[in-house]
C-alpha positions in Angstrom: 18.8 -3.5 -15.6 16.1 -4.8 -12.9 14.5 -1.8 -11.7 13.6 -0.4 -15.0 12.5 -3.9 -16.3 9.9 -3.9 -13.3 8.6 -0.6 -15.0 8.7 -1.4 -18.4 7.2 -4.6 -18.6 3.9 -3.6 -16.9 3.7 -0.6 -19.2 4.8 -2.4 -22.2 2.3 -5.0 -21.5 -0.7 -2.4 -20.8 0.0 -0.6 -24.2 -0.3 -3.7 -26.0 -3.8 -4.7 -24.4 -4.3 -1.1 -25.3 -3.4 -1.6 -29.1 -4.2 -5.5 -29.5 -7.0 -6.1 -31.7 -7.8 -9.5 -30.1 -10.4 -11.1 -28.4 -10.9 -10.2 -24.9 -9.9 -13.5 -23.4 -6.4 -12.6 -25.5 -6.4 -9.6 -23.8 -6.8 -11.1 -20.1 -4.0 -13.8 -21.3 -1.6 -11.0 -22.5 -2.3 -8.7 -19.1 -2.0 -12.2 -17.1 1.5 -12.7 -18.7 2.9 -9.5 -18.2 1.8 -9.6 -14.7 3.7 -12.9 -14.0 6.7 -11.6 -15.7 6.6 -8.8 -13.5 6.6 -11.2 -10.4 9.1 -12.9 -11.5 11.5 -9.9 -11.8 10.4 -9.3 -8.5 11.5 -12.1 -7.1 14.8 -11.7 -9.0 14.9 -8.3 -7.0 15.0 -9.7 -4.0 17.3 -12.7 -4.6 19.7 -10.2 -5.8 19.5 -7.7 -3.3 19.6 -10.7 -0.2 22.1 -13.2 -2.0 24.0 -11.3 -4.7 24.7 -8.2 -2.8 26.5 -10.3 -0.1 28.5 -12.3 -2.3 29.2 -9.6 -5.2 28.4 -6.3 -4.3 29.4 -4.8 -7.9 27.8 -6.9 -9.6 24.6 -7.0 -7.8 24.8 -3.1 -7.5 24.7 -2.8 -11.1 21.6 -4.8 -11.5 19.9 -2.8 -8.8 20.5 0.6 -9.9 19.8 2.7 -12.5 21.2 6.3 -13.0 20.7 8.2 -16.1 20.4 11.9 -16.8 16.8 13.1 -17.4 17.1 16.8 -17.3 20.5 17.6 -17.1 19.8 21.1 -17.0 17.3 21.0 -14.3 19.5 18.4 -12.5 16.9 15.6 -12.8 17.6 12.0 -13.3 16.2 8.5 -13.7 17.5 7.2 -10.3 15.9 4.0 -9.7 17.9 2.2 -6.4 15.3 -0.4 -4.7 16.6 -1.0 -0.8 15.3 -3.6 1.4 11.8 -1.7 2.4 11.4 -1.0 -2.0 11.9 -4.8 -2.6 9.1 -6.0 0.2 7.0 -3.1 -1.8 7.7 -4.4 -5.1 7.1 -7.9 -3.9 3.7 -7.4 -3.0 2.9 -4.9 -5.7 3.7 -7.7 -8.1 1.7 -10.4 -6.3 -1.4 -8.2 -6.2 -1.1 -7.5 -9.8 -1.3 -10.7 -10.9 -4.5 -11.2 -8.4 -6.3 -8.3 -9.7 -6.1 -9.4 -13.4 -7.4 -12.8 -12.1 -10.2 -11.3 -10.2 -11.2 -9.2 -13.2 -11.3 -12.2 -15.9 -14.9 -12.6 -15.5 -16.1 -9.4 -14.2 -14.6 -7.0 -16.7 -16.6 -7.7 -20.0 -16.4 -4.0 -21.6 -13.6 -1.9 -23.0 -11.4 -4.8 -21.8 -8.1 -3.6 -23.4 -8.5 0.1 -22.2 -9.1 -1.7 -18.5 -5.9 -3.9 -18.6 -3.8 -1.0 -19.4 -5.3 1.2 -16.8 -4.4 -1.6 -14.3 -0.9 -2.0 -15.6 -0.2 1.6 -16.1 -0.9 1.7 -12.3 1.6 -0.9 -11.1 4.1 0.6 -13.6 3.5 4.1 -11.7 3.5 2.4 -8.3 6.6 0.2 -8.8 8.2 3.6 -10.2 7.2 5.0 -6.6 8.8 2.5 -4.4 12.1 2.5 -6.5 12.7 6.4 -7.3 15.5 8.1 -5.0 15.0 11.3 -7.4 12.1 13.4 -5.9 11.3 14.7 -9.6 11.1 11.1 -10.7 9.3 10.0 -7.3 7.0 13.0 -8.0 6.7 11.8 -11.7 5.5 8.2 -10.8 3.3 9.4 -7.7 1.5 11.5 -10.3 1.5 8.5 -13.2 -0.7 6.4 -10.3 -3.9 8.9 -10.3 -5.2 9.2 -13.9 -5.8 5.5 -14.7 -7.0 4.7 -11.3 -9.6 7.6 -11.9 -10.7 6.0 -14.8 -11.1 2.6 -13.2 -13.6 3.7 -10.8 -15.0 6.3 -13.2 -15.7 4.0 -16.3 -16.1 0.0 -14.5 -17.3 1.7 -11.0 -20.7 1.4 -9.9 -23.9 3.6 -9.2 -21.8 6.5 -7.8 -18.6 6.1 -9.5 -18.8 9.6 -11.3 -18.9 11.2 -7.8 -16.3 8.8 -6.1 -13.9 9.3 -9.0 -13.6 12.9 -8.8 -13.4 12.9 -5.1 -10.7 10.7 -5.1 -8.7 12.5 -7.9 -9.3 16.1 -6.0 -7.9 14.8 -2.6 -4.6 13.3 -4.1 -4.3 16.0 -6.6 -4.1 18.8 -4.3 -2.2 17.1 -1.7 0.2 16.1 -4.2 0.6 19.7 -5.4 1.6 20.3 -1.7 4.3 18.0 -1.8 5.6 19.2 -5.4 6.0 23.2 -3.8 7.6 21.1 -0.8 9.9 19.2 -3.4 10.8 22.6 -5.4 11.3 24.9 -2.1 13.9 22.1 -1.0 15.4 21.9 -4.3 15.8 25.6 -4.6 17.3 25.6 -1.1 19.7 23.2 -1.6 20.8 24.8 -4.8 21.3 28.2 -3.1 23.5 26.9 -0.3 25.9 24.2 -1.9 25.5 25.6 -5.8 24.4 22.6 -7.2 20.6 22.1 -8.0 19.7 18.6 -7.9 16.4 16.1 -6.9 18.9 13.4 -5.9 17.7 12.2 -2.5 21.5 11.4 -1.4 22.5 14.8 -1.9 19.3 16.7 -0.3 20.1 14.8 2.8 22.9 17.3 3.5 20.6 20.4 2.9 21.2 22.9 6.0 17.5 24.2 6.7 16.2 26.4 9.5 13.8 24.3 12.3 10.8 26.4 11.1 11.6 25.8 7.3 12.2 22.2 7.8 9.0 21.7 9.5 6.9 23.4 6.9 8.6 21.4 4.2 7.9 18.0 6.3 4.1 19.1 6.6 4.0 19.2 2.8 5.0 16.0 2.1 3.0 14.5 4.8 -0.1 16.0 3.6 0.4 14.1 0.3 1.3 10.8 2.3 -1.6 11.1 4.9 -4.2 11.4 2.3 -3.0 8.2 0.7 -2.3 6.0 4.0 -5.1 7.4 4.4 -4.8 9.2 8.1 -7.8 10.8 9.8 -9.3 13.4 9.0 -7.6 13.2 5.4 -9.8 9.7 4.7 -12.8 11.0 3.3 -11.9 10.1 0.1 -11.5 6.3 0.8 -15.0 4.7 1.5 -16.3 6.3 -1.5 -13.5 5.1 -4.0 -13.5 1.7 -2.6 -17.4 1.1 -2.5 -17.5 2.3 -6.1 -14.3 1.1 -8.0 -14.4 -2.7 -9.6 -12.8 -5.5 -7.3 -9.5 -5.0 -9.0 -9.7 -1.2 -8.2 -10.2 -2.0 -4.7 -7.8 -4.5 -4.5 -4.9 -1.8 -5.9 -6.4 0.9 -3.6 -6.2 -0.7 -0.7 -3.3 -3.2 -1.3 -1.0 -1.1 -2.6 -1.9 2.8 -3.3 -2.3 3.3 0.7 1.0 1.7 1.0 2.8 4.3 -1.2 1.8 7.0 1.5 3.5 4.9 4.2 6.6 4.1 2.1 6.8 7.8 1.6 6.8 8.5 5.1 9.1 5.7 6.0 11.4 6.3 3.4 11.7 10.1 2.9 10.5 12.0 6.0 12.8 10.7 8.5 15.8 11.1 6.3 15.0 14.6 4.8 13.9 16.2 8.0 14.6 14.2 10.6 14.6 16.9 13.5 11.3 18.3 12.2 10.3 14.5 11.9 10.9 13.9 15.9 9.1 17.2 16.7 5.9 16.0 14.7 5.9 12.5 15.8 3.8 13.1 18.9 1.5 14.6 16.7 1.3 11.7 13.8 0.8 9.0 17.0 -1.9 10.8 18.3 -3.3 11.1 14.9 -2.5 7.3 14.1 -4.5 6.3 17.6 -7.5 8.5 16.5 -7.3 6.8 13.1 -7.2 3.4 14.7 -10.3 3.9 16.9 -12.2 6.0 14.7 -12.0 3.5 11.6 -13.1 0.8 13.7 -16.3 2.2 14.9 -16.8 3.3 11.5 -16.6 0.0 10.4 -19.3 -1.6 12.7 -21.6 1.1 11.8 -21.4 0.2 8.0 -23.9 -2.2 6.6 -22.7 -2.2 3.3 -20.1 -4.9 3.2 -17.6 -3.2 0.7 -17.8 0.0 2.8 -16.9 -1.6 6.3 -14.1 -3.4 4.7 -12.6 0.2 3.5 -13.2 1.4 7.1 -11.1 -1.0 8.1 -8.3 0.2 6.4 -8.5 3.1 8.1 -7.9 1.3 11.2 -5.1 -0.8 10.2 -3.3 2.1 8.6 -3.7 4.1 11.7 -1.3 1.2 13.4 1.0 1.8 10.3 1.2 5.6 11.1 1.5 5.3 14.6 4.5 2.7 14.1 5.9 4.8 11.5 6.3 7.9 14.1 7.9 5.9 16.9 11.1 6.1 16.6 12.8 2.5 17.6 13.6 -0.5 15.7 10.7 -2.6 16.5 8.0 0.0 15.7 9.3 0.2 12.2 9.5 -3.4 11.8 5.8 -4.0 13.2 4.8 -1.0 10.4 6.8 -3.0 7.5 4.6 -6.3 8.7 1.6 -4.4 9.1 1.9 -2.9 5.6 2.5 -6.3 4.1 -0.3 -8.3 5.9 -2.9 -5.4 5.1 -2.0 -5.6 1.6 -3.0 -9.4 1.6 -5.6 -9.7 4.1 -7.7 -6.6 3.0 -7.1 -7.2 -0.9 -8.4 -10.7 -0.1 -11.5 -9.5 1.5 -12.3 -7.1 -1.3 -11.8 -9.8 -3.6 -14.2 -11.9 -1.5 -16.8 -9.1 -1.2 -16.7 -8.8 -5.3 -17.4 -12.7 -5.3 -20.3 -11.9 -2.9 -21.5 -9.2 -4.6 -21.7 -10.8 -8.2 -23.7 -13.6 -6.9 -26.1 -11.8 -4.8 -26.0 -8.4 -6.6 -26.0 -6.6 -3.6 -23.7 -5.4 -0.6 -26.0 -4.4 2.2 -25.6 -7.4 4.7 -29.0 -7.1 6.0 -30.1 -8.7 2.8 -27.6 -11.2 3.7 -27.7 -14.7 6.2 -27.0 -18.1 6.5 -24.7 -18.2 3.7 -22.6 -20.6 5.3 -25.1 -23.4 4.2 -24.9 -23.0 0.7 -21.3 -21.6 0.1 -19.1 -23.4 3.0 -15.9 -22.5 1.5 -16.5 -19.1 1.2 -17.4 -19.0 4.5 -14.5 -20.4 5.8 -11.9 -18.2 3.5 -14.3 -15.4 5.0 -13.6 -16.7 8.5 -9.8 -17.0 8.1 -9.5 -13.3 6.5 -11.8 -12.0 9.2 -9.4 -13.5 11.9 -6.7 -11.9 9.9 -8.2 -8.7 10.4 -8.5 -8.7 14.3 -4.9 -9.6 14.6 -5.1 -13.5 15.7 -1.9 -14.9 17.1 -0.7 -17.1 14.2 -1.4 -14.6 11.5 0.8 -11.8 9.9 -1.0 -8.9 10.9 -0.7 -10.2 14.5 3.1 -10.0 14.4 3.1 -6.3 12.9 0.0 -5.0 15.4 2.3 -6.5 18.3 5.9 -5.1 17.5 4.2 -1.8 16.7 2.4 -1.7 20.1 5.4 -3.2 22.4 7.8 -0.1 20.2 5.2 2.6 21.3 5.0 1.2 24.6 8.8 2.0 25.1 8.1 5.8 24.0 4.6 6.3 24.9 2.7 3.7 27.3 -0.6 5.8 27.5 -0.8 5.7 23.3 0.0 1.8 23.5 -2.4 1.1 25.9 -5.4 3.2 24.1 -4.4 2.0 20.6 -4.8 -1.4 21.9 -8.4 -0.7 22.1 -8.5 -1.0 18.7 -7.5 -5.0 18.7 -10.8 -5.4 21.0 -12.8 -3.3 18.3 -11.3 -4.8 15.4 -12.6 -8.3 17.2 -16.3 -7.3 17.3 -17.0 -5.6 13.8 -14.7 -8.9 12.3 -17.0 -11.4 14.0 -20.2 -9.1 13.7 -19.6 -9.1 9.9 -19.1 -13.0 9.7 -22.4 -13.4 11.8 -24.8 -10.7 9.3 -23.1 -12.4 6.4 -22.5 -16.0 7.1 -24.4 -16.9 10.2 -28.0 -16.7 11.4 -31.4 -17.6 9.8 -30.6 -18.3 6.0 -32.0 -15.6 3.8 -30.2 -16.2 0.4 -28.0 -18.8 -1.0 -25.0 -18.6 -3.2 -23.1 -20.5 -5.3 -19.6 -21.5 -3.6 -16.2 -20.6 -4.6 -15.0 -21.9 -7.9 -11.4 -23.7 -8.0 -10.0 -20.7 -9.4 -11.4 -18.4 -7.0 -10.6 -20.6 -4.1 -6.9 -20.5 -5.4 -6.9 -17.0 -5.5 -8.0 -16.7 -2.2 -5.6 -19.8 -1.0 -2.3 -17.7 -2.0 -3.3 -14.8 0.4 -4.0 -17.2 3.1 -1.1 -18.9 2.8 1.3 -16.1 2.7 -0.4 -14.6 5.8 0.0 -17.6 7.9 3.8 -17.8 6.4 4.4 -14.6 7.9 2.6 -15.3 10.7 4.8 -18.2 11.7 7.9 -17.0 10.0 8.0 -13.5 9.7 12.1 -13.6 9.6 12.4 -13.2 5.8 10.5 -10.0 5.9 12.7 -8.5 8.7 16.2 -9.6 7.2 15.2 -8.0 3.8 14.0 -4.8 5.6 17.3 -5.0 8.0 19.2 -5.3 5.1 18.9 -1.6 4.3 20.0 -0.5 7.2 23.6 -2.0 6.2 23.5 -1.0 2.3 21.3 2.1 2.2 22.4 5.5 3.3 18.9 6.3 3.7 18.2 3.6 6.4 21.7 4.4 8.0 20.4 7.9 8.6 16.9 6.7 10.0 18.3 4.2 12.5 20.6 7.1 13.7 17.5 9.2 14.4 16.1 6.2 16.1 18.3 7.0 19.0 17.5 10.2 19.8 15.1 10.3 22.5 11.6 11.4 21.7 11.1 15.2 23.3 
């Protein structure tokens, strides 16, 4: 009931926005109502998962799961079964969906209905990805995200939008096809061994796979997830897409689309290919550390403010990759916390850059300076988000990064020490950004944040503080999957295996 509603509400709202012959303001209002309804459903999903599942399991599961035959002849079903990890990602998706509509209220003036249709269709696809437990349905929703994001960049982007949109589409589509081949191979291998052809994840877990085959299939899935994450060296599409996308597109890309890659790794790789994942884990951890350091150094080398923020995502998501492939509970909890806080913090930075570029008509930091004098509220919000980016204690990002580093230290002290250098580099680029834009000699002046703009950023700031000082709700929600999900029961069993 709730899982399908979470997909249908943004989808139907998007269609209504596309077909409505109304004023742009009426279309924006309709989109906002649809995203607010989606957020309400996401909160209800969390309440059912955390409260009713313990009190009345049968009723709760009927509200939390949908399993309908889709193409019975091929063993395809529309199986939606969100667990604790899914619930957290659904909440993040619904919240950033509301904020994406809010930040587009003034900035999008052309083809408003088509814009909101694409935005809401992306949200529907992402919500499907975070809930699907049938690999065919998962791949379907994975592909649903791509075309509307292509249009967001190509139609409402900046000067080099066509190049950025094509590059984004090619990277994600080619890597997605590799995942499709791996899914089909797993489908046929399971059918040949069991006689039952199915895409259902719970049944595919039992597929007997020779080690080389399992490793090859894991690489097929990993390619698609690593491009979305993005992991070095598959990250080159990211900066172009972020730089050219409209503000809402950047928020969705950084806050949500990148999380689909991390979610896929954490939800499926350890479950479907546990031994192959253990074999691959050392290489993946090295890729994570390379991403942490390389992304931070690239950030410091940028003068385009939006491009700087884009490269911080490579560094922050390197921590997530490092945590996912460190088989212990501390590292996984840190990875989940980092996923949430990166979505909130980097989403906030992109919103702030959008506000700033709308006022100054430039993103070049060399043309800025001394802005704190004319817009102190914007400067204060930027300072806070910069502190969140560098992992200041008291922020949710600090909790995520420190848990990852502690977890990694139990497995590889050397990698943990090297990865901690990313915290130092983050301090450098965050403070350098603040110095270039808001301090020093006053070069330009700009209007300060309006009340609605300040309200959007205040939501993100409050949540980052809340997650930093009271992360228990996140950990309880994530840990609840260990009790109620076969996926994470298997995952936690694998975490007890020593890393080779």
